[in-house]
N, CA, C and O atoms as a GROMACS GRO file, in nm:
protein
  484
    1UNK      N    1   0.086  -0.116   0.000
    1UNK     CA    2   0.000   0.000   0.000
    1UNK      C    3   0.091   0.123   0.000
    1UNK      O    4   0.181   0.134   0.083
    2UNK      N    5   0.067   0.214  -0.092
    2UNK     CA    6   0.150   0.334  -0.099
    2UNK      C    7   0.109   0.434   0.008
    2UNK      O    8   0.003   0.421   0.069
    3UNK      N    9   0.193   0.532   0.029
    3UNK     CA   10   0.164   0.637   0.126
    3UNK      C   11   0.034   0.708   0.090
    3UNK      O   12  -0.046   0.740   0.178
    4UNK      N   13   0.014   0.734  -0.037
    4UNK     CA   14  -0.107   0.802  -0.083
    4UNK      C   15  -0.232   0.717  -0.055
    4UNK      O   16  -0.334   0.770  -0.009
    5UNK      N   17  -0.223   0.588  -0.082
    5UNK     CA   18  -0.337   0.498  -0.056
    5UNK      C   19  -0.366   0.490   0.094
    5UNK      O   20  -0.482   0.488   0.135
    6UNK      N   21  -0.260   0.485   0.174
    6UNK     CA   22  -0.276   0.479   0.319
    6UNK      C   23  -0.341   0.607   0.372
    6UNK      O   24  -0.429   0.601   0.458
    7UNK      N   25  -0.300   0.720   0.321
    7UNK     CA   26  -0.360   0.848   0.361
    7UNK      C   27  -0.508   0.852   0.327
    7UNK      O   28  -0.589   0.900   0.406
    8UNK      N   29  -0.542   0.802   0.210
    8UNK     CA   30  -0.683   0.800   0.169
    8UNK      C   31  -0.764   0.710   0.261
    8UNK      O   32  -0.874   0.746   0.304
    9UNK      N   33  -0.710   0.593   0.292
    9UNK     CA   34  -0.778   0.500   0.383
    9UNK      C   35  -0.802   0.565   0.519
    9UNK      O   36  -0.914   0.560   0.571
   10UNK      N   37  -0.699   0.625   0.577
   10UNK     CA   38  -0.712   0.687   0.708
   10UNK      C   39  -0.809   0.806   0.704
   10UNK      O   40  -0.881   0.830   0.801
   11UNK      N   41  -0.811   0.878   0.594
   11UNK     CA   42  -0.906   0.988   0.578
   11UNK      C   43  -1.049   0.936   0.579
   11UNK      O   44  -1.137   0.994   0.642
   12UNK      N   45  -1.073   0.826   0.509
   12UNK     CA   46  -1.207   0.766   0.506
   12UNK      C   47  -1.248   0.714   0.644
   12UNK      O   48  -1.363   0.729   0.684
   13UNK      N   49  -1.154   0.654   0.715
   13UNK     CA   50  -1.182   0.606   0.851
   13UNK      C   51  -1.215   0.725   0.941
   13UNK      O   52  -1.309   0.718   1.020
   14UNK      N   53  -1.140   0.833   0.928
   14UNK     CA   54  -1.164   0.952   1.009
   14UNK      C   55  -1.303   1.009   0.982
   14UNK      O   56  -1.376   1.042   1.075
   15UNK      N   57  -1.339   1.020   0.856
   15UNK     CA   58  -1.470   1.076   0.820
   15UNK      C   59  -1.584   0.987   0.868
   15UNK      O   60  -1.691   1.037   0.903
   16UNK      N   61  -1.562   0.857   0.869
   16UNK     CA   62  -1.667   0.763   0.908
   16UNK      C   63  -1.674   0.741   1.059
   16UNK      O   64  -1.783   0.737   1.116
   17UNK      N   65  -1.558   0.727   1.124
   17UNK     CA   66  -1.556   0.685   1.264
   17UNK      C   67  -1.499   0.787   1.363
   17UNK      O   68  -1.512   0.770   1.484
   18UNK      N   69  -1.436   0.893   1.313
   18UNK     CA   70  -1.383   0.996   1.403
   18UNK      C   71  -1.238   0.977   1.440
   18UNK      O   72  -1.172   0.882   1.395
   19UNK      N   73  -1.188   1.069   1.522
   19UNK     CA   74  -1.046   1.075   1.551
   19UNK      C   75  -0.995   0.963   1.641
   19UNK      O   76  -0.884   0.915   1.621
   20UNK      N   77  -1.073   0.921   1.739
   20UNK     CA   78  -1.028   0.816   1.832
   20UNK      C   79  -1.004   0.684   1.759
   20UNK      O   80  -0.900   0.621   1.776
   21UNK      N   81  -1.100   0.644   1.678
   21UNK     CA   82  -1.086   0.519   1.601
   21UNK      C   83  -0.972   0.531   1.500
   21UNK      O   84  -0.896   0.436   1.479
   22UNK      N   85  -0.962   0.648   1.437
   22UNK     CA   86  -0.854   0.669   1.338
   22UNK      C   87  -0.718   0.655   1.404
   22UNK      O   88  -0.628   0.594   1.348
   23UNK      N   89  -0.703   0.712   1.522
   23UNK     CA   90  -0.576   0.702   1.595
   23UNK      C   91  -0.543   0.557   1.628
   23UNK      O   92  -0.428   0.514   1.616
   24UNK      N   93  -0.642   0.482   1.671
   24UNK     CA   94  -0.622   0.340   1.704
   24UNK      C   95  -0.580   0.262   1.580
   24UNK      O   96  -0.485   0.183   1.584
   25UNK      N   97  -0.652   0.283   1.469
   25UNK     CA   98  -0.620   0.213   1.344
   25UNK      C   99  -0.481   0.250   1.295
   25UNK      O  100  -0.403   0.164   1.254
   26UNK      N  101  -0.448   0.380   1.299
   26UNK     CA  102  -0.316   0.425   1.254
   26UNK      C  103  -0.206   0.361   1.338
   26UNK      O  104  -0.102   0.320   1.285
   27UNK      N  105  -0.228   0.351   1.468
   27UNK     CA  106  -0.129   0.288   1.556
   27UNK      C  107  -0.113   0.140   1.524
   27UNK      O  108  -0.001   0.089   1.524
   28UNK      N  109  -0.222   0.072   1.496
   28UNK     CA  110  -0.215  -0.070   1.461
   28UNK      C  111  -0.146  -0.090   1.325
   28UNK      O  112  -0.068  -0.184   1.308
   29UNK      N  113  -0.174  -0.003   1.231
   29UNK     CA  114  -0.106  -0.010   1.101
   29UNK      C  115   0.043   0.009   1.118
   29UNK      O  116   0.124  -0.062   1.058
   30UNK      N  117   0.081   0.105   1.203
   30UNK     CA  118   0.223   0.129   1.232
   30UNK      C  119   0.287   0.004   1.291
   30UNK      O  120   0.396  -0.036   1.250
   31UNK      N  121   0.218  -0.058   1.388
   31UNK     CA  122   0.272  -0.180   1.451
   31UNK      C  123   0.289  -0.292   1.350
   31UNK      O  124   0.390  -0.362   1.350
   32UNK      N  125   0.190  -0.310   1.263
   32UNK     CA  126   0.200  -0.413   1.158
   32UNK      C  127   0.316  -0.382   1.066
   32UNK      O  128   0.392  -0.471   1.028
   33UNK      N  129   0.330  -0.255   1.028
   33UNK     CA  130   0.440  -0.215   0.940
   33UNK      C  131   0.575  -0.246   1.000
   33UNK      O  132   0.662  -0.300   0.932
   34UNK      N  133   0.595  -0.211   1.128
   34UNK     CA  134   0.723  -0.239   1.193
   34UNK      C  135   0.747  -0.390   1.203
   34UNK      O  136   0.859  -0.437   1.181
   35UNK      N  137   0.642  -0.464   1.238
   35UNK     CA  138   0.658  -0.610   1.252
   35UNK      C  139   0.705  -0.672   1.121
   35UNK      O  140   0.802  -0.748   1.119
   36UNK      N  141   0.636  -0.641   1.013
   36UNK     CA  142   0.668  -0.706   0.887
   36UNK      C  143   0.788  -0.646   0.817
   36UNK      O  144   0.849  -0.711   0.732
   37UNK      N  145   0.824  -0.523   0.850
   37UNK     CA  146   0.946  -0.464   0.794
   37UNK      C  147   1.068  -0.540   0.843
   37UNK      O  148   1.168  -0.551   0.772
   38UNK      N  149   1.060  -0.591   0.965
   38UNK     CA  150   1.175  -0.663   1.022
   38UNK      C  151   1.190  -0.804   0.967
   38UNK      O  152   1.297  -0.863   0.975
   39UNK      N  153   1.081  -0.859   0.910
   39UNK     CA  154   1.090  -0.996   0.858
   39UNK      C  155   1.065  -1.004   0.707
   39UNK      O  156   1.055  -1.112   0.651
   40UNK      N  157   1.057  -0.888   0.642
   40UNK     CA  158   1.022  -0.886   0.500
   40UNK      C  159   1.132  -0.941   0.411
   40UNK      O  160   1.105  -0.993   0.303
   41UNK      N  161   1.255  -0.929   0.455
   41UNK     CA  162   1.365  -0.976   0.372
   41UNK      C  163   1.412  -0.872   0.271
   41UNK      O  164   1.503  -0.900   0.192
   42UNK      N  165   1.351  -0.753   0.272
   42UNK     CA  166   1.398  -0.649   0.181
   42UNK      C  167   1.534  -0.601   0.226
   42UNK      O  168   1.554  -0.567   0.342
   43UNK      N  169   1.626  -0.598   0.135
   43UNK     CA  170   1.759  -0.548   0.164
   43UNK      C  171   1.809  -0.472   0.041
   43UNK      O  172   1.754  -0.484  -0.068
   44UNK      N  173   1.912  -0.396   0.062
   44UNK     CA  174   1.969  -0.317  -0.047
   44UNK      C  175   2.117  -0.350  -0.056
   44UNK      O  176   2.187  -0.353   0.045
   45UNK      N  177   2.162  -0.374  -0.176
   45UNK     CA  178   2.305  -0.394  -0.197
   45UNK      C  179   2.354  -0.289  -0.296
   45UNK      O  180   2.275  -0.217  -0.357
   46UNK      N  181   2.482  -0.281  -0.308
   46UNK     CA  182   2.542  -0.186  -0.403
   46UNK      C  183   2.492  -0.213  -0.545
   46UNK      O  184   2.475  -0.120  -0.624
   47UNK      N  185   2.468  -0.340  -0.577
   47UNK     CA  186   2.420  -0.374  -0.710
   47UNK      C  187   2.278  -0.325  -0.738
   47UNK      O  188   2.237  -0.312  -0.853
   48UNK      N  189   2.202  -0.296  -0.630
   48UNK     CA  190   2.067  -0.243  -0.647
   48UNK      C  191   2.067  -0.094  -0.683
   48UNK      O  192   1.967  -0.043  -0.734
   49UNK      N  193   2.177  -0.028  -0.657
   49UNK     CA  194   2.184   0.117  -0.676
   49UNK      C  195   2.208   0.150  -0.823
   49UNK      O  196   2.307   0.108  -0.883
   50UNK      N  197   2.116   0.226  -0.878
   50UNK     CA  198   2.129   0.271  -1.017
   50UNK      C  199   2.112   0.423  -1.015
   50UNK      O  200   2.009   0.474  -0.971
   51UNK      N  201   2.211   0.493  -1.064
   51UNK     CA  202   2.204   0.639  -1.068
   51UNK      C  203   2.161   0.684  -1.206
   51UNK      O  204   2.228   0.651  -1.305
   52UNK      N  205   2.051   0.758  -1.215
   52UNK     CA  206   2.009   0.808  -1.347
   52UNK      C  207   2.116   0.899  -1.406
   52UNK      O  208   2.176   0.980  -1.334
   53UNK      N  209   2.140   0.886  -1.533
   53UNK     CA  210   2.243   0.966  -1.602
   53UNK      C  211   2.213   1.115  -1.587
   53UNK      O  212   2.305   1.196  -1.576
   54UNK      N  213   2.086   1.151  -1.586
   54UNK     CA  214   2.047   1.291  -1.584
   54UNK      C  215   2.058   1.356  -1.445
   54UNK      O  216   2.040   1.477  -1.431
   55UNK      N  217   2.088   1.276  -1.341
   55UNK     CA  218   2.094   1.329  -1.204
   55UNK      C  219   2.194   1.444  -1.192
   55UNK      O  220   2.162   1.547  -1.133
   56UNK      N  221   2.312   1.427  -1.247
   56UNK     CA  222   2.414   1.531  -1.238
   56UNK      C  223   2.366   1.660  -1.302
   56UNK      O  224   2.388   1.768  -1.247
   57UNK      N  225   2.302   1.649  -1.417
   57UNK     CA  226   2.251   1.767  -1.486
   57UNK      C  227   2.144   1.838  -1.403
   57UNK      O  228   2.144   1.961  -1.394
   58UNK      N  229   2.054   1.761  -1.342
   58UNK     CA  230   1.948   1.820  -1.259
   58UNK      C  231   2.011   1.893  -1.141
   58UNK      O  232   1.969   2.005  -1.109
   59UNK      N  233   2.110   1.832  -1.075
   59UNK     CA  234   2.176   1.894  -0.961
   59UNK      C  235   2.253   2.020  -1.000
   59UNK      O  236   2.253   2.119  -0.927
   60UNK      N  237   2.318   2.015  -1.115
   60UNK     CA  238   2.393   2.133  -1.162
   60UNK      C  239   2.299   2.250  -1.190
   60UNK      O  240   2.329   2.364  -1.155
   61UNK      N  241   2.186   2.222  -1.254
   61UNK     CA  242   2.089   2.329  -1.283
   61UNK      C  243   2.032   2.387  -1.154
   61UNK      O  244   2.018   2.509  -1.142
   62UNK      N  245   2.001   2.301  -1.058
   62UNK     CA  246   1.948   2.349  -0.930
   62UNK      C  247   2.053   2.433  -0.857
   62UNK      O  248   2.021   2.537  -0.800
   63UNK      N  249   2.177   2.388  -0.859
   63UNK     CA  250   2.285   2.462  -0.793
   63UNK      C  251   2.300   2.600  -0.855
   63UNK      O  252   2.317   2.699  -0.783
   64UNK      N  253   2.294   2.608  -0.986
   64UNK     CA  254   2.307   2.737  -1.055
   64UNK      C  255   2.191   2.830  -1.020
   64UNK      O  256   2.212   2.950  -0.998
   65UNK      N  257   2.070   2.776  -1.015
   65UNK     CA  258   1.955   2.857  -0.978
   65UNK      C  259   1.969   2.912  -0.836
   65UNK      O  260   1.940   3.028  -0.810
   66UNK      N  261   2.015   2.827  -0.744
   66UNK     CA  262   2.033   2.870  -0.605
   66UNK      C  263   2.143   2.976  -0.597
   66UNK      O  264   2.130   3.072  -0.522
   67UNK      N  265   2.249   2.959  -0.673
   67UNK     CA  266   2.356   3.061  -0.674
   67UNK      C  267   2.302   3.196  -0.721
   67UNK      O  268   2.337   3.300  -0.666
   68UNK      N  269   2.217   3.193  -0.823
   68UNK     CA  270   2.156   3.317  -0.874
   68UNK      C  271   2.070   3.381  -0.765
   68UNK      O  272   2.075   3.503  -0.746
   69UNK      N  273   1.993   3.302  -0.697
   69UNK     CA  274   1.909   3.353  -0.589
   69UNK      C  275   1.995   3.411  -0.476
   69UNK      O  276   1.964   3.518  -0.424
   70UNK      N  277   2.101   3.342  -0.440
   70UNK     CA  278   2.190   3.391  -0.336
   70UNK      C  279   2.253   3.523  -0.376
   70UNK      O  280   2.269   3.613  -0.294
   71UNK      N  281   2.290   3.535  -0.501
   71UNK     CA  282   2.347   3.658  -0.552
   71UNK      C  283   2.246   3.773  -0.544
   71UNK      O  284   2.280   3.884  -0.503
   72UNK      N  285   2.122   3.744  -0.584
   72UNK     CA  286   2.018   3.846  -0.578
   72UNK      C  287   1.993   3.890  -0.434
   72UNK      O  288   1.971   4.008  -0.408
   73UNK      N  289   1.995   3.795  -0.342
   73UNK     CA  290   1.975   3.830  -0.200
   73UNK      C  291   2.092   3.912  -0.149
   73UNK      O  292   2.073   4.008  -0.075
   74UNK      N  293   2.213   3.876  -0.189
   74UNK     CA  294   2.332   3.949  -0.147
   74UNK      C  295   2.327   4.093  -0.196
   74UNK      O  296   2.369   4.185  -0.127
   75UNK      N  297   2.275   4.112  -0.318
   75UNK     CA  298   2.266   4.245  -0.377
   75UNK      C  299   2.144   4.323  -0.328
   75UNK      O  300   2.124   4.438  -0.366
   76UNK      N  301   2.062   4.260  -0.243
   76UNK     CA  302   1.950   4.330  -0.182
   76UNK      C  303   1.820   4.326  -0.260
   76UNK      O  304   1.728   4.401  -0.229
   77UNK      N  305   1.811   4.240  -0.361
   77UNK     CA  306   1.689   4.230  -0.441
   77UNK      C  307   1.582   4.141  -0.379
   77UNK      O  308   1.469   4.136  -0.427
   78UNK      N  309   1.618   4.070  -0.271
   78UNK     CA  310   1.519   3.988  -0.200
   78UNK      C  311   1.564   3.972  -0.055
   78UNK      O  312   1.681   3.990  -0.022
   79UNK      N  313   1.468   3.937   0.029
   79UNK     CA  314   1.498   3.917   0.171
   79UNK      C  315   1.557   3.778   0.192
   79UNK      O  316   1.553   3.693   0.103
   80UNK      N  317   1.611   3.756   0.312
   80UNK     CA  318   1.662   3.624   0.345
   80UNK      C  319   1.551   3.519   0.346
   80UNK      O  320   1.573   3.405   0.306
   81UNK      N  321   1.432   3.559   0.391
   81UNK     CA  322   1.319   3.465   0.390
   81UNK      C  323   1.281   3.425   0.248
   81UNK      O  324   1.253   3.308   0.221
   82UNK      N  325   1.281   3.522   0.156
   82UNK     CA  326   1.249   3.493   0.016
   82UNK      C  327   1.355   3.402  -0.045
   82UNK      O  328   1.324   3.306  -0.117
   83UNK      N  329   1.481   3.433  -0.016
   83UNK     CA  330   1.592   3.350  -0.065
   83UNK      C  331   1.578   3.208  -0.014
   83UNK      O  332   1.594   3.112  -0.090
   84UNK      N  333   1.548   3.194   0.113
   84UNK     CA  334   1.533   3.062   0.174
   84UNK      C  335   1.418   2.985   0.109
   84UNK      O  336   1.435   2.870   0.069
   85UNK      N  337   1.302   3.048   0.099
   85UNK     CA  338   1.184   2.981   0.042
   85UNK      C  339   1.208   2.938  -0.103
   85UNK      O  340   1.170   2.828  -0.143
   86UNK      N  341   1.270   3.026  -0.181
   86UNK     CA  342   1.296   2.992  -0.322
   86UNK      C  343   1.400   2.880  -0.333
   86UNK      O  344   1.389   2.793  -0.420
   87UNK      N  345   1.499   2.882  -0.246
   87UNK     CA  346   1.600   2.775  -0.247
   87UNK      C  347   1.537   2.640  -0.213
   87UNK      O  348   1.566   2.539  -0.277
   88UNK      N  349   1.451   2.638  -0.113
   88UNK     CA  350   1.382   2.515  -0.075
   88UNK      C  351   1.297   2.464  -0.191
   88UNK      O  352   1.296   2.344  -0.220
   89UNK      N  353   1.227   2.555  -0.257
   89UNK     CA  354   1.142   2.517  -0.371
   89UNK      C  355   1.225   2.455  -0.482
   89UNK      O  356   1.186   2.354  -0.541
   90UNK      N  357   1.340   2.514  -0.511
   90UNK     CA  358   1.428   2.464  -0.618
   90UNK      C  359   1.480   2.324  -0.583
   90UNK      O  360   1.478   2.235  -0.668
   91UNK      N  361   1.527   2.304  -0.460
   91UNK     CA  362   1.579   2.173  -0.422
   91UNK      C  363   1.469   2.069  -0.415
   91UNK      O  364   1.493   1.952  -0.447
   92UNK      N  365   1.350   2.108  -0.374
   92UNK     CA  366   1.238   2.013  -0.374
   92UNK      C  367   1.203   1.970  -0.516
   92UNK      O  368   1.176   1.853  -0.541
   93UNK      N  369   1.204   2.065  -0.606
   93UNK     CA  370   1.175   2.034  -0.747
   93UNK      C  371   1.284   1.940  -0.803
   93UNK      O  372   1.252   1.846  -0.875
   94UNK      N  373   1.409   1.967  -0.770
   94UNK     CA  374   1.519   1.881  -0.816
   94UNK      C  375   1.502   1.740  -0.761
   94UNK      O  376   1.522   1.642  -0.834
   95UNK      N  377   1.467   1.728  -0.633
   95UNK     CA  378   1.445   1.597  -0.571
   95UNK      C  379   1.333   1.522  -0.644
   95UNK      O  380   1.346   1.403  -0.672
   96UNK      N  381   1.225   1.592  -0.673
   96UNK     CA  382   1.113   1.529  -0.743
   96UNK      C  383   1.152   1.484  -0.884
   96UNK      O  384   1.110   1.377  -0.929
   97UNK      N  385   1.231   1.564  -0.953
   97UNK     CA  386   1.276   1.526  -1.088
   97UNK      C  387   1.366   1.402  -1.082
   97UNK      O  388   1.352   1.312  -1.164
   98UNK      N  389   1.456   1.399  -0.986
   98UNK     CA  390   1.547   1.283  -0.972
   98UNK      C  391   1.466   1.159  -0.936
   98UNK      O  392   1.490   1.051  -0.990
   99UNK      N  393   1.370   1.174  -0.845
   99UNK     CA  394   1.284   1.062  -0.808
   99UNK      C  395   1.209   1.007  -0.930
   99UNK      O  396   1.199   0.886  -0.948
  100UNK      N  397   1.158   1.097  -1.011
  100UNK     CA  398   1.086   1.056  -1.132
  100UNK      C  399   1.179   0.980  -1.226
  100UNK      O  400   1.140   0.878  -1.284
  101UNK      N  401   1.300   1.029  -1.242
  101UNK     CA  402   1.397   0.962  -1.329
  101UNK      C  403   1.437   0.826  -1.273
  101UNK      O  404   1.457   0.731  -1.348
  102UNK      N  405   1.449   0.817  -1.141
  102UNK     CA  406   1.488   0.691  -1.080
  102UNK      C  407   1.382   0.585  -1.104
  102UNK      O  408   1.415   0.468  -1.127
  103UNK      N  409   1.255   0.623  -1.100
  103UNK     CA  410   1.148   0.526  -1.126
  103UNK      C  411   1.160   0.469  -1.266
  103UNK      O  412   1.120   0.355  -1.291
  104UNK      N  413   1.214   0.548  -1.358
  104UNK     CA  414   1.227   0.503  -1.496
  104UNK      C  415   1.341   0.402  -1.514
  104UNK      O  416   1.333   0.314  -1.600
  105UNK      N  417   1.448   0.414  -1.433
  105UNK     CA  418   1.565   0.328  -1.454
  105UNK      C  419   1.567   0.203  -1.368
  105UNK      O  420   1.640   0.109  -1.398
  106UNK      N  421   1.488   0.200  -1.261
  106UNK     CA  422   1.487   0.082  -1.174
  106UNK      C  423   1.387  -0.021  -1.224
  106UNK      O  424   1.274   0.015  -1.259
  107UNK      N  425   1.426  -0.148  -1.228
  107UNK     CA  426   1.328  -0.251  -1.260
  107UNK      C  427   1.228  -0.264  -1.144
  107UNK      O  428   1.263  -0.237  -1.029
  108UNK      N  429   1.108  -0.306  -1.174
  108UNK     CA  430   1.002  -0.313  -1.073
  108UNK      C  431   1.038  -0.409  -0.960
  108UNK      O  432   0.995  -0.388  -0.847
  109UNK      N  433   1.116  -0.512  -0.987
  109UNK     CA  434   1.151  -0.608  -0.882
  109UNK      C  435   1.271  -0.564  -0.798
  109UNK      O  436   1.317  -0.640  -0.713
  110UNK      N  437   1.322  -0.444  -0.819
  110UNK     CA  438   1.432  -0.390  -0.740
  110UNK      C  439   1.375  -0.332  -0.610
  110UNK      O  440   1.275  -0.260  -0.613
  111UNK      N  441   1.437  -0.364  -0.497
  111UNK     CA  442   1.386  -0.318  -0.368
  111UNK      C  443   1.385  -0.166  -0.357
  111UNK      O  444   1.296  -0.110  -0.293
  112UNK      N  445   1.480  -0.100  -0.418
  112UNK     CA  446   1.480   0.047  -0.412
  112UNK      C  447   1.359   0.102  -0.486
  112UNK      O  448   1.301   0.201  -0.443
  113UNK      N  449   1.321   0.039  -0.596
  113UNK     CA  450   1.200   0.080  -0.666
  113UNK      C  451   1.080   0.069  -0.573
  113UNK      O  452   0.994   0.158  -0.571
  114UNK      N  453   1.074  -0.038  -0.496
  114UNK     CA  454   0.965  -0.056  -0.400
  114UNK      C  455   0.962   0.060  -0.301
  114UNK      O  456   0.855   0.112  -0.270
  115UNK      N  457   1.078   0.100  -0.250
  115UNK     CA  458   1.083   0.211  -0.155
  115UNK      C  459   1.039   0.342  -0.221
  115UNK      O  460   0.963   0.418  -0.162
  116UNK      N  461   1.086   0.367  -0.341
  116UNK     CA  462   1.051   0.490  -0.412
  116UNK      C  463   0.902   0.493  -0.442
  116UNK      O  464   0.835   0.594  -0.420
  117UNK      N  465   0.852   0.382  -0.492
  117UNK     CA  466   0.711   0.376  -0.534
  117UNK      C  467   0.614   0.387  -0.417
  117UNK      O  468   0.501   0.431  -0.434
  118UNK      N  469   0.658   0.346  -0.298
  118UNK     CA  470   0.567   0.348  -0.182
  118UNK      C  471   0.534   0.491  -0.139
  118UNK      O  472   0.429   0.515  -0.079
  119UNK      N  473   0.623   0.585  -0.167
  119UNK     CA  474   0.603   0.722  -0.123
  119UNK      C  475   0.655   0.747   0.018
  119UNK      O  476   0.652   0.860   0.067
  120UNK      N  477   0.703   0.642   0.084
  120UNK     CA  478   0.754   0.657   0.219
  120UNK      C  479   0.892   0.721   0.216
  120UNK      O  480   0.966   0.709   0.118
  121UNK      N  481   0.926   0.788   0.324
  121UNK     CA  482   1.058   0.851   0.333
  121UNK      C  483   1.121   0.819   0.466
  121UNK      O  484   1.233   0.863   0.493
   0.00000   0.00000   0.00000
């Protein structure tokens, strides 16, 4: 079950049964998750790691954008809060692009693909 599917399920439970029942169910789901995570057999090896070719390009573009923003802040064209918010937005976008590319290069039976596809962090 992906993070998105789990959120939808808990939302439906909340709407139907309220916060107390939702908290109980969420706690039980957490316990089940921890129990089976320890016996699932999922492991990661160096051979499972595949780096998308485009990752370096995405990081370089994001770095350049952040440098431009830092320069603008240094020159007084934006506040530190604006610089911070824009930098976070740029790095979040870069992370999302890399994640999208990783889904393309990993085979479905790769454990890292399972982690990426679940939405969990």
